[in-house]
C-alpha positions as CSV (number, residue, x, y, z in Angstrom):
1,M,112.9,94.6,131.7
2,Q,112.6,90.9,132.4
3,K,115.1,89.7,135.0
4,V,116.8,86.3,135.4
5,F,116.4,84.7,138.9
6,V,118.7,81.8,139.6
7,L,117.3,79.8,142.6
8,D,119.3,77.8,145.1
9,T,118.2,74.4,146.4
10,N,117.3,75.7,149.9
11,V,114.7,78.2,148.4
12,L,112.8,75.3,146.8
13,L,113.0,73.1,149.8
14,H,111.6,75.9,151.9
15,D,108.9,76.8,149.4
16,P,108.3,74.5,146.4
17,R,105.9,77.1,145.0
18,A,108.7,79.6,144.7
19,I,109.0,79.0,141.0
20,F,105.6,80.7,140.6
21,K,106.4,83.8,142.6
22,F,108.6,85.8,140.3
23,D,105.9,87.4,138.2
24,E,106.9,87.9,134.5
25,H,110.6,87.2,135.1
26,E,112.6,84.2,134.0
27,V,113.3,81.6,136.7
28,V,116.4,79.4,136.2
29,L,117.1,76.2,138.1
30,P,120.7,74.8,137.7
31,I,120.6,71.1,137.0
32,Y,122.6,70.6,140.3
33,V,119.6,72.0,142.2
34,I,117.4,69.2,140.7
35,E,120.0,66.7,141.7
36,E,120.1,68.0,145.3
37,V,116.3,68.0,145.6
38,D,116.3,64.4,144.5
39,H,118.3,63.4,147.5
40,F,115.4,64.5,149.8
41,K,112.4,63.1,148.0
42,R,112.3,59.9,150.1
43,D,112.5,61.7,153.4
44,M,109.3,61.4,155.5
45,N,109.5,65.0,156.8
46,E,108.8,68.5,155.6
47,L,111.8,68.6,153.3
48,G,110.8,65.3,151.7
49,R,107.3,66.6,151.1
50,N,108.5,69.8,149.6
51,A,111.0,67.9,147.3
52,R,108.2,65.7,146.0
53,M,105.9,68.6,145.5
54,L,108.5,70.5,143.5
55,S,109.1,67.5,141.3
56,R,105.4,67.3,140.6
57,F,105.1,71.0,139.7
58,I,108.0,70.9,137.3
59,D,106.8,67.6,135.7
60,E,103.3,69.0,135.2
61,L,104.7,72.2,133.6
62,R,106.8,70.1,131.3
63,E,103.9,67.8,130.2
64,E,101.5,70.7,129.6
65,A,104.0,72.7,127.6
66,K,105.4,69.7,125.7
67,E,108.6,71.6,125.6
68,N,112.2,70.8,126.7
69,L,113.0,72.1,130.1
70,Q,116.5,73.2,128.9
71,G,114.8,75.4,126.4
72,G,112.2,76.6,128.9
73,V,108.5,76.4,129.6
74,A,105.9,79.1,130.3
75,L,104.7,79.8,133.8
76,P,101.1,80.8,134.7
77,S,102.4,84.2,136.0
78,G,103.7,85.0,132.5
79,G,107.3,84.2,133.3
80,W,109.6,81.5,132.1
81,L,111.1,78.4,133.8
82,R,114.3,76.9,132.5
83,V,116.7,74.3,133.8
84,A,120.3,75.3,133.1
85,V,122.5,72.4,131.9
86,P,126.2,73.1,131.1
87,S,127.6,71.3,128.1
88,D,130.1,69.3,130.2
89,V,127.7,68.2,132.9
90,L,128.0,64.5,132.2
91,A,131.8,64.7,132.2
92,E,132.1,66.5,135.5
93,K,133.9,65.0,138.4
94,N,132.5,65.2,141.9
95,G,135.4,67.1,143.4
96,R,133.5,70.4,143.8
97,S,130.6,70.9,146.2
98,A,127.1,71.4,145.1
99,D,127.2,75.0,146.3
100,H,130.2,75.7,144.2
101,K,128.5,74.2,141.1
102,I,125.3,76.2,141.6
103,L,127.2,79.4,142.1
104,E,129.2,78.7,138.9
105,A,125.9,78.2,137.1
106,A,124.5,81.5,138.4
107,L,127.7,83.3,137.2
108,R,127.4,81.6,133.8
109,E,123.8,82.9,133.5
110,R,125.0,86.4,134.3
111,D,127.6,86.2,131.6
112,M,125.1,84.8,129.0
113,N,122.6,87.6,129.7
114,P,124.6,90.9,129.7
115,G,121.6,92.9,128.8
116,R,119.5,91.7,131.6
117,S,119.8,91.8,135.4
118,T,120.7,88.4,136.9
119,V,119.9,87.8,140.5
120,F,121.0,84.7,142.6
121,V,118.4,83.9,145.2
122,T,119.5,81.8,148.2
123,M,118.7,81.5,151.9
124,D,122.3,80.7,152.6
125,S,124.0,83.8,154.0
126,N,127.5,82.5,153.3
127,L,126.6,81.8,149.7
128,R,125.2,85.3,149.3
129,I,128.5,86.7,150.6
130,R,130.5,84.5,148.1
131,A,128.3,85.6,145.3
132,D,128.6,89.3,146.2
133,A,132.4,88.9,146.3
134,L,132.3,87.5,142.8
135,G,130.3,90.5,141.5
136,L,127.0,88.6,141.3
137,Q,123.8,90.2,142.7
138,A,122.5,88.0,145.5
139,E,119.3,88.2,147.5
140,S,117.5,86.2,150.2
141,Y,114.2,84.6,149.4
142,E,111.4,86.7,151.0
143,G,108.3,84.8,149.7
144,G,106.1,84.2,152.7
145,R,108.5,85.6,155.2
146,V,107.5,88.0,158.0
147,V,109.6,91.0,158.9
148,S,110.2,90.5,162.6
149,D,110.8,94.2,163.3
150,T,107.3,95.0,162.1
151,L,105.5,92.0,163.4
152,Y,102.0,92.8,164.6
153,T,102.0,93.3,168.4
154,G,98.3,92.8,169.0
155,F,97.7,96.1,170.9
156,V,97.6,99.8,170.1
157,T,97.2,103.1,171.9
158,L,94.3,105.3,170.9
159,R,93.6,108.9,172.0
160,A,90.0,109.9,172.7
161,P,88.0,112.5,174.7
162,G,88.0,112.0,178.4
163,E,84.3,111.1,178.6
164,L,84.9,108.1,176.3
165,V,87.8,107.0,178.5
166,D,85.6,107.3,181.5
167,Q,82.9,105.3,179.7
168,L,85.2,102.4,179.0
169,G,86.6,102.7,182.6
170,K,83.1,102.2,183.9
171,R,83.0,98.9,181.9
172,Q,80.7,100.3,179.3
173,P,81.5,99.6,175.6
174,V,82.5,102.5,173.3
175,P,81.3,102.4,169.6
176,L,84.2,102.4,167.2
177,A,82.5,105.0,165.2
178,E,83.2,107.5,168.0
179,L,87.0,106.9,167.8
180,T,89.6,108.1,165.4
181,Y,91.9,105.2,164.4
182,E,93.8,103.7,161.5
183,D,94.7,100.0,160.9
184,V,93.1,98.6,164.1
185,Y,92.5,95.0,163.5
186,P,89.7,92.8,164.9
187,N,90.3,91.7,168.5
188,A,93.1,94.2,168.9
189,C,93.8,95.2,172.5
190,V,93.6,98.9,173.1
191,V,95.0,101.4,175.7
192,L,92.5,104.2,175.4
193,T,94.2,107.5,176.5
194,D,92.6,110.8,177.4
195,Q,93.5,113.5,174.8
196,G,94.0,116.0,177.5
197,N,95.6,113.9,180.2
198,H,97.9,111.0,179.0
199,K,97.8,109.5,182.6
200,H,94.1,109.0,182.3
201,T,93.6,105.6,180.5
202,A,91.3,102.6,180.3
203,L,91.9,99.2,178.8
204,G,89.7,97.5,176.2
205,R,89.6,95.3,173.2
206,V,88.0,95.6,169.7
207,D,84.9,93.5,169.4
208,A,84.8,93.0,165.7
209,H,81.4,91.3,165.8
210,A,79.7,94.4,167.4
211,D,82.0,97.1,166.0
212,Q,82.7,98.5,169.4
213,L,85.5,98.7,172.0
214,I,84.7,96.6,175.0
215,P,86.4,96.6,178.4
216,L,88.7,93.7,179.3
217,R,87.0,90.8,181.0
218,V,89.7,89.3,183.2
219,P,88.4,87.8,186.5
220,R,89.9,89.3,189.7
221,E,90.9,85.8,190.8
222,G,92.5,85.2,187.5
223,S,92.4,81.7,186.0
224,W,93.0,78.8,188.3
225,G,94.9,81.0,190.7
226,V,97.1,82.5,188.0
227,K,96.6,86.3,187.8
228,P,98.0,88.6,185.1
229,R,101.0,90.6,186.4
230,N,101.3,93.2,183.6
231,L,99.4,94.9,180.8
232,E,100.4,92.4,178.1
233,Q,99.4,89.4,180.3
234,S,96.0,91.1,181.0
235,F,95.4,91.4,177.2
236,A,96.5,87.8,176.7
237,M,94.2,86.5,179.5
238,D,91.2,88.4,178.1
239,L,91.7,86.8,174.6
240,L,92.2,83.3,176.1
241,L,88.9,83.5,178.0
242,D,86.9,84.8,175.1
243,D,85.1,81.8,173.5
244,K,84.5,83.8,170.2
245,V,88.2,83.9,169.6
246,Q,89.1,80.5,168.2
247,L,92.8,81.1,167.3
248,I,95.3,82.9,169.5
249,T,99.0,83.4,169.0
250,L,101.2,84.4,171.9
251,V,104.7,85.5,171.0
252,G,107.3,86.5,173.6
253,R,110.7,85.7,175.0
254,A,111.4,83.2,177.8
255,G,109.6,83.9,181.1
256,T,106.9,86.2,179.8
257,G,104.2,83.7,180.9
258,K,102.9,82.5,177.5
259,T,102.5,78.9,178.3
260,L,101.5,79.4,181.9
261,L,98.6,81.8,181.0
262,A,97.4,79.4,178.2
263,V,97.4,76.4,180.4
264,A,95.6,78.2,183.3
265,A,93.0,79.5,180.9
266,G,92.5,76.1,179.4
267,L,92.0,74.5,182.8
268,R,89.3,77.1,183.6
269,K,87.5,76.6,180.4
270,V,87.7,72.8,180.6
271,V,87.3,72.0,184.3
272,F,85.4,74.9,185.8
273,E,83.2,76.2,182.9
274,G,82.9,73.0,180.9
275,V,83.2,74.9,177.6
276,H,85.6,72.3,176.1
277,A,85.8,68.6,176.8
278,R,89.5,68.3,177.1
279,L,92.7,70.3,177.5
280,L,95.3,69.0,175.0
281,V,98.8,70.4,175.3
282,S,101.4,69.5,172.6
283,R,104.8,70.6,171.5
284,P,107.3,69.6,168.8
285,I,110.3,67.5,169.7
286,F,113.5,69.5,169.2
287,P,116.4,69.1,171.7
288,L,118.3,72.1,173.0
289,G,122.0,71.5,172.2
290,R,123.4,68.0,171.5
291,D,120.8,65.2,171.7
292,V,121.2,62.5,174.3
293,G,120.3,59.8,171.8
294,Y,117.7,57.0,172.1
295,L,115.8,56.8,175.4
296,P,114.8,53.6,177.1
297,G,111.3,52.6,178.3
298,T,107.7,52.8,177.1
299,I,106.5,55.5,174.7
300,E,105.3,57.5,177.7
301,E,108.8,57.2,179.4
302,K,110.5,58.2,176.2
303,L,108.4,61.3,175.7
304,N,108.4,62.5,179.3
305,P,111.7,64.5,179.0
306,W,110.2,66.4,176.0
307,M,106.9,67.1,177.7
308,Q,108.4,68.0,181.1
309,P,108.1,71.8,180.6
310,I,104.3,71.3,180.3
311,F,104.2,69.3,183.5
312,D,106.3,72.0,185.2
313,N,103.6,74.6,184.4
314,L,100.9,72.3,185.6
315,E,102.8,71.7,188.8
316,Y,103.2,75.4,189.4
317,I,99.5,76.0,188.8
318,F,98.4,73.3,191.2
319,T,100.9,74.4,193.9
320,T,102.4,77.8,193.9
321,G,99.6,79.2,191.8
322,G,97.1,78.3,194.4
323,G,94.9,76.4,191.9
324,R,94.3,73.1,193.7
325,L,90.9,71.6,193.2
326,D,88.5,71.8,196.1
327,A,88.8,68.1,196.6
328,G,92.6,68.4,196.9
329,R,93.2,66.5,193.7
330,S,96.4,66.9,191.8
331,Y,96.9,67.5,188.1
332,E,98.0,63.8,187.8
333,E,94.4,62.8,188.5
334,L,93.1,65.0,185.7
335,V,95.7,63.5,183.4
336,A,94.7,60.0,184.4
337,A,91.0,60.8,183.8
338,G,91.8,62.2,180.3
339,T,90.7,65.7,181.1
340,I,94.3,66.9,180.5
341,H,96.2,65.2,177.7
342,V,99.9,66.0,176.9
343,E,101.4,64.6,173.8
344,P,104.0,65.4,171.1
345,L,102.9,66.8,167.7
346,T,104.3,63.7,165.9
347,Y,100.9,61.9,166.0
348,I,98.5,64.7,165.1
349,R,98.4,64.3,161.3
350,G,95.1,62.7,160.2
351,R,93.3,63.3,163.4
352,T,90.2,65.5,164.0
353,L,90.1,67.4,167.3
354,P,86.6,68.6,168.2
355,N,85.6,70.5,171.4
356,Q,89.1,70.8,172.8
357,F,91.3,73.6,174.2
358,L,94.4,72.9,172.2
359,I,97.8,74.5,173.2
360,V,100.8,74.1,170.9
361,D,103.9,75.2,172.8
362,E,107.2,76.1,171.1
363,A,105.4,76.7,167.8
364,Q,108.3,78.8,166.5
365,N,110.0,75.4,165.7
366,L,107.2,74.5,163.2
367,T,107.1,75.3,159.5
368,P,104.1,77.2,158.1
369,H,102.9,73.9,156.5
370,E,103.2,72.1,159.8
371,V,101.1,74.8,161.6
372,K,98.6,74.6,158.8
373,T,98.3,70.8,159.3
374,I,97.7,71.4,163.0
375,I,95.1,74.1,162.6
376,T,93.2,72.2,160.0
377,R,92.9,69.3,162.5
378,C,90.7,71.5,164.7
379,G,87.0,70.5,164.7
380,T,83.8,72.1,166.0
381,D,84.1,74.2,169.2
382,T,87.9,73.8,169.4
383,K,90.1,76.7,170.5
384,I,93.8,76.6,169.5
385,V,96.6,78.6,171.2
386,L,100.0,78.8,169.6
387,T,102.9,80.0,171.8
388,G,106.6,80.5,171.2
389,D,109.6,82.7,171.0
390,P,111.0,83.4,167.5
391,D,114.4,84.2,168.9
392,Q,114.8,80.7,170.3
393,I,114.5,78.4,167.3
394,D,116.0,74.9,167.3
395,N,114.7,73.8,163.9
396,P,117.5,74.4,161.4
397,Y,115.1,74.8,158.5
398,V,113.2,77.8,159.7
399,D,114.1,81.2,161.1
400,A,112.5,84.2,162.9
401,Q,110.9,85.3,159.6
402,S,109.8,82.0,158.1
403,N,108.5,80.0,161.1
404,G,104.9,78.9,161.4
405,L,104.2,81.0,164.6
406,T,105.0,84.4,163.1
407,T,103.4,83.5,159.8
408,V,100.1,82.7,161.5
409,A,100.2,85.8,163.6
410,E,100.7,88.0,160.6
411,R,98.3,86.3,158.2
412,F,95.4,86.0,160.7
413,K,95.7,89.5,162.2
414,A,92.7,90.7,160.2
415,E,90.5,87.7,161.0
416,R,87.5,88.1,163.4
417,I,88.1,84.7,164.9
418,A,91.8,85.3,165.7
419,G,93.8,87.3,168.3
420,H,97.4,88.0,168.9
421,V,99.6,89.4,171.7
422,T,103.3,90.0,171.9
423,L,104.6,89.8,175.4
424,S,107.9,91.5,176.3
425,K,108.1,91.8,180.1
426,G,109.5,88.7,181.8
427,E,107.8,87.6,185.0
428,R,109.5,84.3,185.8
429,S,112.1,85.9,188.1
430,E,114.4,88.8,188.3
431,L,117.4,86.5,187.4
432,A,115.6,85.1,184.3
433,E,114.7,88.6,183.2
434,R,118.2,90.0,183.6
435,A,119.7,86.9,181.8
436,T,117.3,87.6,178.8
437,E,118.5,91.2,178.7
438,L,122.2,90.7,179.2
439,L,123.1,87.4,177.5
């Protein structure tokens, strides 16, 4: 039976295509939702873009159908789109909040359709609670969201005969046809375990181009003096140093080494091997806690506090990490020469970035559209690495399930040019690890 889905404003600002994603069912937009969306249409950010896109979608549907939106227009999915307008809308006073009016409209739809199931869809948890208390079925919008509990980790454990484990341990590839496995994606990292002795293991990675399991290729000296300290970091380093893998997502909590490994690998590929012309490191500008307001100085001086975490990693690599150049130069000289470039993501739209090792730090604060914008900037021979922690999001318009980092990790997991690793073991310090666990 056809259902009635009443959408809240936040659903449409998150995904303007949501109106097309309810199959054959009826989608209802209270007039107050249209009014709220109108407040955002002039904003020069993601919300403004989504507001303008939604307005275009609805206007195109109206013109094609040549029907009144209050009566409803047909959707390509076979469903129906209608704008709910109460009879007293023009006489209403502004004493009630928009949330209250939208909730009232959803309740009115339920009462008008006693023979059909009416569902109120909102990403506001408090509004869902209020709707439930009033006897109205309420759900969160799941379109394009990733279930964090089942997020692809990037590595699996496979059991095999001991001779195949020995073969991989001797750094010889193992054909995938000789292994029994299910749902192993391209570039998946593998712990190959002896069927008869679980302590007998070897590490490898799926080479999707050759349909075989290849041994990890992590240099003993690491990258620029930075060596992997655990299994997950070894997997990540192997992916970072493979030129055939053009997109890598590294997900993990604070202190797991995501950014450090990426920067160290980038330095090796740019300075030592010359695979890429430049190491470009970027991150979105979101403050932790209350912002300090406007900053004085030149553009470089204004941005320095936001980019300081990147410089901290470079400082560690060139000092504690033992990665100083033979000539004794510091990373500042590579920055001055343009070999290393650190900048915010604000200025990336419209650019083309060829032959670069691009690292986007704190990518969990980006929306899927913003990440799409960044990835589509990548030109020929560019490798892009997205790092972040979905549990530390400062952007109020995304969460652990709807941010760009986890979205890319999930949607690219079956692609031959992409790889992913979830890091869980902290290596920054014992104090940092305990703080992550206890606080």
